[in-house]
BANURO-512933 format. One record per residue (C-alpha): x, y, z; residue number from 1; residue in one letter. Coordinates in steps of 0.5 Angstrom, whole numbers, plus 500, padded with zeros to 3 digits. Example, Ala and Ser with C-alpha at 12.3 -4.5 7.8 and 13.67 -1.06 7.14 Angstrom:
2
    px    py    pz     k   r
   525   491   516     1   A
   527   498   514     2   S
END
This chain:
607
    px    py    pz     k   r
   236   444   326     1   X
   234   449   320     2   X
   241   446   317     3   X
   238   439   316     4   X
   232   441   314     5   X
   235   446   309     6   X
   240   440   306     7   X
   234   435   306     8   X
   230   440   302     9   X
   236   441   297    10   X
   236   433   296    11   X
   229   433   294    12   X
   231   438   289    13   X
   232   433   284    14   X
   225   430   284    15   X
   222   437   284    16   X
   226   439   278    17   X
   224   432   274    18   X
   217   434   276    19   X
   218   441   273    20   X
   221   439   267    21   X
   215   434   265    22   X
   210   439   266    23   X
   214   444   262    24   X
   215   439   257    25   X
   207   437   257    26   X
   205   444   257    27   X
   210   445   250    28   X
   207   439   247    29   X
   200   442   249    30   X
   201   449   246    31   X
   204   446   240    32   X
   198   441   239    33   X
   193   448   240    34   X
   197   451   234    35   X
   196   445   229    36   X
   190   443   224    37   X
   183   446   224    38   X
   178   447   229    39   X
   172   448   224    40   X
   170   445   217    41   X
   172   448   211    42   X
   168   448   204    43   X
   172   448   198    44   X
   168   452   192    45   X
   169   455   185    46   X
   165   459   180    47   X
   162   455   174    48   X
   157   458   170    49   X
   150   455   170    50   X
   150   455   162    51   X
   155   450   162    52   X
   153   443   162    53   X
   159   439   159    54   X
   164   437   164    55   X
   170   439   160    56   X
   168   446   159    57   X
   166   446   167    58   X
   173   444   169    59   X
   177   450   166    60   X
   173   454   171    61   X
   175   450   177    62   X
   183   450   176    63   X
   187   449   182    64   X
   189   457   182    65   X
   181   458   181    66   X
   179   454   187    67   X
   177   457   194    68   X
   176   455   201    69   X
   172   458   207    70   X
   169   456   213    71   X
   163   452   212    72   X
   158   456   217    73   X
   160   463   213    74   X
   159   459   206    75   X
   152   458   208    76   X
   151   465   211    77   X
   148   470   207    78   X
   152   476   210    79   X
   158   472   208    80   X
   156   469   201    81   X
   163   469   197    82   X
   164   474   191    83   X
   167   472   185    84   X
   174   475   185    85   X
   174   475   177    86   X
   167   478   176    87   X
   166   484   172    88   X
   160   487   170    89   X
   157   485   163    90   X
   161   479   164    91   X
   158   472   163    92   X
   161   469   169    93   X
   157   468   175    94   X
   157   471   182    95   X
   154   465   186    96   X
   159   460   188    97   X
   159   452   187    98   X
   161   448   192    99   X
   166   442   191   100   X
   167   439   197   101   X
   167   439   205   102   X
   174   439   208   103   X
   172   436   215   104   X
   176   439   222   105   X
   183   436   223   106   X
   183   439   230   107   X
   176   440   233   108   X
   179   440   240   109   X
   184   446   240   110   X
   181   450   245   111   X
   182   444   250   112   X
   189   443   248   113   X
   191   451   249   114   X
   188   451   256   115   X
   191   444   258   116   X
   198   448   255   117   X
   196   454   260   118   X
   195   450   266   119   X
   201   445   265   120   X
   206   451   264   121   X
   203   455   269   122   X
   203   449   274   123   X
   211   448   273   124   X
   212   455   273   125   X
   208   456   280   126   X
   212   450   283   127   X
   219   453   281   128   X
   217   459   284   129   X
   214   456   290   130   X
   221   452   291   131   X
   225   458   290   132   X
   220   462   295   133   X
   221   457   300   134   X
   229   457   299   135   X
   229   464   301   136   X
   224   463   307   137   X
   229   458   310   138   X
   236   462   308   139   X
   235   467   314   140   X
   234   462   319   141   X
   240   458   316   142   X
   244   464   316   143   X
   243   465   323   144   X
   244   458   325   145   X
   250   458   321   146   X
   253   464   325   147   X
   251   461   331   148   X
   255   454   330   149   X
   261   459   327   150   X
   261   462   334   151   X
   260   456   338   152   X
   266   453   334   153   X
   270   459   335   154   X
   269   459   342   155   X
   271   451   342   156   X
   277   453   339   157   X
   279   459   343   158   X
   277   454   349   159   X
   282   449   346   160   X
   287   454   345   161   X
   286   457   352   162   X
   287   450   355   163   X
   293   449   351   164   X
   296   455   353   165   X
   294   454   361   166   X
   297   448   360   167   X
   303   450   357   168   X
   304   456   362   169   X
   303   451   368   170   X
   308   446   365   171   X
   313   453   364   172   X
   311   455   372   173   X
   313   448   374   174   X
   319   448   370   175   X
   321   454   373   176   X
   320   452   380   177   X
   324   446   379   178   X
   329   450   376   179   X
   329   455   381   180   X
   329   449   386   181   X
   335   446   383   182   X
   339   453   383   183   X
   337   454   390   184   X
   340   447   392   185   X
   346   448   388   186   X
   347   455   391   187   X
   346   452   398   188   X
   350   446   397   189   X
   356   451   395   190   X
   355   454   402   191   X
   360   453   408   192   X
   357   451   414   193   X
   358   458   417   194   X
   354   461   411   195   X
   349   456   411   196   X
   347   458   418   197   X
   347   465   416   198   X
   343   464   411   199   X
   338   460   415   200   X
   338   466   420   201   X
   336   471   415   202   X
   330   466   413   203   X
   328   466   420   204   X
   328   473   421   205   X
   325   475   414   206   X
   319   470   416   207   X
   319   473   423   208   X
   318   480   420   209   X
   313   478   415   210   X
   309   474   421   211   X
   310   481   425   212   X
   307   485   420   213   X
   301   481   419   214   X
   300   480   426   215   X
   300   488   427   216   X
   296   489   421   217   X
   291   484   424   218   X
   291   486   431   219   X
   293   493   431   220   X
   299   492   436   221   X
   305   495   435   222   X
   310   492   430   223   X
   316   492   434   224   X
   313   487   440   225   X
   310   480   439   226   X
   305   477   444   227   X
   309   475   450   228   X
   315   480   448   229   X
   319   485   452   230   X
   323   491   450   231   X
   329   487   453   232   X
   327   481   448   233   X
   327   486   442   234   X
   333   490   444   235   X
   337   483   444   236   X
   343   483   439   237   X
   344   476   439   238   X
   340   475   433   239   X
   343   480   428   240   X
   348   479   423   241   X
   355   481   425   242   X
   360   485   420   243   X
   364   479   418   244   X
   358   475   417   245   X
   355   480   412   246   X
   362   480   409   247   X
   361   473   408   248   X
   354   474   404   249   X
   357   479   400   250   X
   363   475   397   251   X
   357   470   395   252   X
   354   474   390   253   X
   358   473   384   254   X
   353   468   381   255   X
   346   469   380   256   X
   343   472   386   257   X
   335   471   384   258   X
   332   467   379   259   X
   328   473   377   260   X
   335   476   374   261   X
   333   473   367   262   X
   326   476   367   263   X
   329   483   369   264   X
   334   482   363   265   X
   328   480   358   266   X
   324   486   360   267   X
   330   490   359   268   X
   331   487   352   269   X
   323   488   351   270   X
   324   495   353   271   X
   329   496   348   272   X
   325   493   342   273   X
   318   496   344   274   X
   315   501   340   275   X
   312   506   345   276   X
   316   511   349   277   X
   319   509   356   278   X
   320   513   363   279   X
   326   511   367   280   X
   325   513   374   281   X
   331   512   379   282   X
   334   516   384   283   X
   342   517   384   284   X
   346   511   385   285   X
   340   506   383   286   X
   344   504   377   287   X
   340   509   372   288   X
   346   510   367   289   X
   348   503   367   290   X
   341   501   365   291   X
   340   507   360   292   X
   347   505   357   293   X
   345   497   356   294   X
   338   500   353   295   X
   342   504   348   296   X
   347   498   346   297   X
   341   493   345   298   X
   337   498   340   299   X
   344   499   336   300   X
   345   491   336   301   X
   338   490   334   302   X
   338   496   329   303   X
   344   499   327   304   X
   341   504   323   305   X
   337   507   329   306   X
   337   514   329   307   X
   339   516   336   308   X
   339   523   339   309   X
   341   525   346   310   X
   340   531   351   311   X
   344   530   357   312   X
   346   534   363   313   X
   353   530   363   314   X
   358   529   358   315   X
   358   521   358   316   X
   359   517   352   317   X
   352   514   351   318   X
   355   508   348   319   X
   359   512   342   320   X
   354   517   341   321   X
   358   522   343   322   X
   363   521   338   323   X
   358   521   333   324   X
   356   528   335   325   X
   349   525   337   326   X
   350   528   344   327   X
   348   535   346   328   X
   350   537   353   329   X
   345   542   356   330   X
   348   549   358   331   X
   344   553   361   332   X
   347   559   358   333   X
   346   556   351   334   X
   340   552   351   335   X
   339   553   344   336   X
   342   547   342   337   X
   337   542   346   338   X
   331   546   343   339   X
   334   545   336   340   X
   335   538   337   341   X
   328   537   340   342   X
   325   541   334   343   X
   329   537   329   344   X
   327   531   332   345   X
   320   533   331   346   X
   321   535   324   347   X
   323   528   322   348   X
   318   525   326   349   X
   313   530   322   350   X
   316   528   315   351   X
   315   520   317   352   X
   307   522   318   353   X
   307   524   311   354   X
   309   517   308   355   X
   305   512   306   356   X
   303   506   309   357   X
   308   502   305   358   X
   314   506   306   359   X
   313   506   314   360   X
   314   499   314   361   X
   322   499   313   362   X
   323   506   317   363   X
   329   505   322   364   X
   328   507   329   365   X
   328   515   331   366   X
   329   515   338   367   X
   330   521   343   368   X
   334   520   349   369   X
   332   525   355   370   X
   337   524   360   371   X
   336   528   367   372   X
   330   531   364   373   X
   327   534   370   374   X
   333   539   371   375   X
   333   540   363   376   X
   326   541   362   377   X
   325   546   368   378   X
   331   550   365   379   X
   328   550   358   380   X
   321   552   361   381   X
   324   558   364   382   X
   328   560   358   383   X
   322   559   353   384   X
   316   560   356   385   X
   312   560   349   386   X
   315   554   347   387   X
   311   548   348   388   X
   315   542   347   389   X
   310   538   351   390   X
   305   537   346   391   X
   311   535   341   392   X
   313   529   346   393   X
   305   528   347   394   X
   304   527   340   395   X
   310   522   339   396   X
   308   518   346   397   X
   301   517   343   398   X
   302   516   335   399   X
   310   515   335   400   X
   309   508   335   401   X
   306   507   328   402   X
   312   511   325   403   X
   318   507   329   404   X
   319   514   333   405   X
   319   514   341   406   X
   323   517   347   407   X
   326   515   353   408   X
   326   520   359   409   X
   331   519   365   410   X
   328   522   371   411   X
   330   522   378   412   X
   323   523   381   413   X
   316   520   379   414   X
   313   526   377   415   X
   311   524   370   416   X
   308   531   369   417   X
   315   534   369   418   X
   316   531   362   419   X
   312   537   360   420   X
   306   533   358   421   X
   300   537   361   422   X
   295   531   359   423   X
   299   526   363   424   X
   293   522   366   425   X
   292   515   368   426   X
   289   513   361   427   X
   295   517   357   428   X
   300   514   362   429   X
   298   507   359   430   X
   302   509   353   431   X
   308   510   357   432   X
   313   504   359   433   X
   315   505   366   434   X
   322   502   369   435   X
   323   504   376   436   X
   329   502   380   437   X
   331   502   387   438   X
   338   500   391   439   X
   342   500   397   440   X
   349   503   395   441   X
   355   506   399   442   X
   357   513   397   443   X
   363   516   401   444   X
   363   511   406   445   X
   356   512   408   446   X
   350   507   406   447   X
   344   510   403   448   X
   338   507   400   449   X
   333   509   394   450   X
   327   505   394   451   X
   323   511   395   452   X
   320   511   388   453   X
   319   504   388   454   X
   315   504   394   455   X
   311   510   392   456   X
   307   507   386   457   X
   306   500   391   458   X
   301   505   394   459   X
   298   508   388   460   X
   292   506   386   461   X
   292   510   379   462   X
   298   506   377   463   X
   297   499   379   464   X
   289   499   379   465   X
   287   492   382   466   X
   288   492   390   467   X
   290   484   389   468   X
   295   485   384   469   X
   298   491   388   470   X
   299   486   394   471   X
   302   481   390   472   X
   307   486   387   473   X
   308   489   394   474   X
   310   482   396   475   X
   314   480   391   476   X
   318   487   392   477   X
   319   485   399   478   X
   322   478   397   479   X
   327   481   392   480   X
   328   488   396   481   X
   331   483   401   482   X
   336   480   396   483   X
   337   487   393   484   X
   339   490   400   485   X
   344   485   402   486   X
   348   485   396   487   X
   347   492   393   488   X
   344   490   387   489   X
   338   494   384   490   X
   331   492   384   491   X
   326   494   378   492   X
   319   495   377   493   X
   317   495   370   494   X
   311   496   366   495   X
   311   493   359   496   X
   304   491   358   497   X
   304   488   365   498   X
   308   489   371   499   X
   314   486   373   500   X
   318   485   379   501   X
   325   483   379   502   X
   332   483   381   503   X
   337   487   376   504   X
   343   483   373   505   X
   350   485   373   506   X
   349   489   366   507   X
   357   491   366   508   X
   358   483   365   509   X
   354   483   359   510   X
   359   485   354   511   X
   364   479   352   512   X
   371   480   355   513   X
   378   478   352   514   X
   380   471   354   515   X
   387   473   356   516   X
   392   478   357   517   X
   396   475   351   518   X
   390   475   347   519   X
   389   482   348   520   X
   397   484   346   521   X
   397   479   340   522   X
   391   483   337   523   X
   394   490   339   524   X
   400   488   335   525   X
   396   485   329   526   X
   392   491   329   527   X
   397   497   330   528   X
   404   494   327   529   X
   403   487   323   530   X
   401   490   317   531   X
   403   483   313   532   X
   399   479   317   533   X
   396   473   314   534   X
   391   471   319   535   X
   385   469   315   536   X
   379   473   316   537   X
   373   470   319   538   X
   366   474   318   539   X
   361   474   323   540   X
   356   469   322   541   X
   349   471   320   542   X
   344   471   325   543   X
   338   466   325   544   X
   333   471   322   545   X
   338   473   316   546   X
   339   466   315   547   X
   332   465   314   548   X
   331   471   309   549   X
   337   468   305   550   X
   334   462   304   551   X
   327   465   302   552   X
   331   469   297   553   X
   334   462   294   554   X
   328   458   294   555   X
   323   463   291   556   X
   320   461   284   557   X
   319   468   281   558   X
   326   471   280   559   X
   323   478   281   560   X
   326   483   287   561   X
   322   482   293   562   X
   319   488   298   563   X
   319   488   306   564   X
   311   486   305   565   X
   313   480   301   566   X
   318   478   306   567   X
   312   479   311   568   X
   307   474   307   569   X
   312   468   307   570   X
   311   462   311   571   X
   318   461   313   572   X
   318   468   316   573   X
   312   469   319   574   X
   315   468   326   575   X
   319   474   326   576   X
   317   481   327   577   X
   317   487   322   578   X
   323   490   326   579   X
   327   483   326   580   X
   326   482   318   581   X
   328   490   317   582   X
   335   488   321   583   X
   336   481   318   584   X
   335   485   311   585   X
   340   490   313   586   X
   345   485   315   587   X
   344   481   308   588   X
   345   488   305   589   X
   351   489   309   590   X
   355   483   308   591   X
   353   483   300   592   X
   349   477   300   593   X
   343   481   297   594   X
   342   487   293   595   X
   338   493   295   596   X
   336   498   290   597   X
   334   503   295   598   X
   327   503   294   599   X
   325   498   299   600   X
   326   492   293   601   X
   332   487   294   602   X
   334   481   290   603   X
   340   476   290   604   X
   346   478   286   605   X
   346   473   281   606   X
   338   474   279   607   X
END
């Protein structure tokens, strides 16, 4: 409402300006009129001797330069009697003036004109100031109304975006549900009648187990007995899966076992790209080493310039890092190497903290991998009681993401305090990504389970605060655990901003294998023996982000070197993160598509 009044008041400004202009013009005219002409009558006089009677003789005493003017009232006043300026003592010139004529007043109303000028000009000024004062009075109210309208528009836009996001999420969930149903239908269609019967039996047993657990929780009855059941009913063995049926089920695990495998793979990729540190917690046999190798592969694939160091109790390759002398095998008799690696890692991190913000944007990842850290941390604490490595890890945990620095700790227990960080409370734990694995595996001919770590956090309110969320995660976990238990495939619970429960894919199959044995033999022959081979070299195609960056350099108007900040401001590159842009630039520099001067400045070779 105030806005409409303000706009109407602005529209009425033309009439106000015209009025002020007219009044100001009238005031100027009246003021000019008050300064022109004379207000009183004047007398023109000269000094003529009374003895002269002839006009000819009198005229030489009244020449134009000897004529004078004074007000009429003063001419006749005795106190203002005019004196002859040429009078001298003993001269014959007279002292009394002779009136020649009376000049009437040309502007007797000068005071009135002056008063009119003051009144009219004052009115114009007052009208202008009154309008200005009114505008100043309306501005705060208008500002508050505009602010309220802006907030309302933002809320409407937010609600619209939320509605679109919610609709898209519903569409995505429906698509996922349809896709899962299609995949499940395809899996069921490939089953033999015997396998289908076994699967139906497993579904029935699972439903009965869930119903039994719910009934036991609601009524407090023993979990082993449903109403109307006897011990003989419970002990009967005709509803159990036989060994041959179990083997049949395991033979049908080459494909996707659960739709959540794609979610698990996306989660692992998100952990590899995450700026924050990660704790990988899993008991032996849960796939911890395979998962850690996959994370290293993904980090190196995304950032070839990543600076990775590993401290481990095992002399594993860690995706070729051992061959690059980046793996330190911890030795209890000589723990100095591990201590030096942590100190050097922290020193490099402190150097990054001294860099300006513009220099920090293009830093490659600096990562410290602590494998089997519970054992190593215990030994380091015993050897170096006065060395506080935990404070270094805490610094990297809380602030390292700003400088592309993090650590990945591989643990066998959920005792996160064993990291050496004394202040590992609920708030600090939020800065740490969690990846927990559980599995059923066979070792030395014996079946063993390692789901304890996962089931521990399902009952921890400080890890999963919300009871409803905890129950949902537990329900999802029980569903996937059944698949994991039957197929010896790990199940994960990860926290990357939110909790994810999924079945781990076969990470060992993620690497592309050679198509055939003959192709492998031909490749070995060409590399080792055929020195004159003329096979054309097919360069690796550029990634999508590298293509976009190359197009940006080709289409820019100013042929000047570009920095990472310029790339981040480009519209066509707005959908990529900073790390993706850095990797794309590194790929173009490696393929010599663009040149780098080593100072975060890049240009095309033909510029």
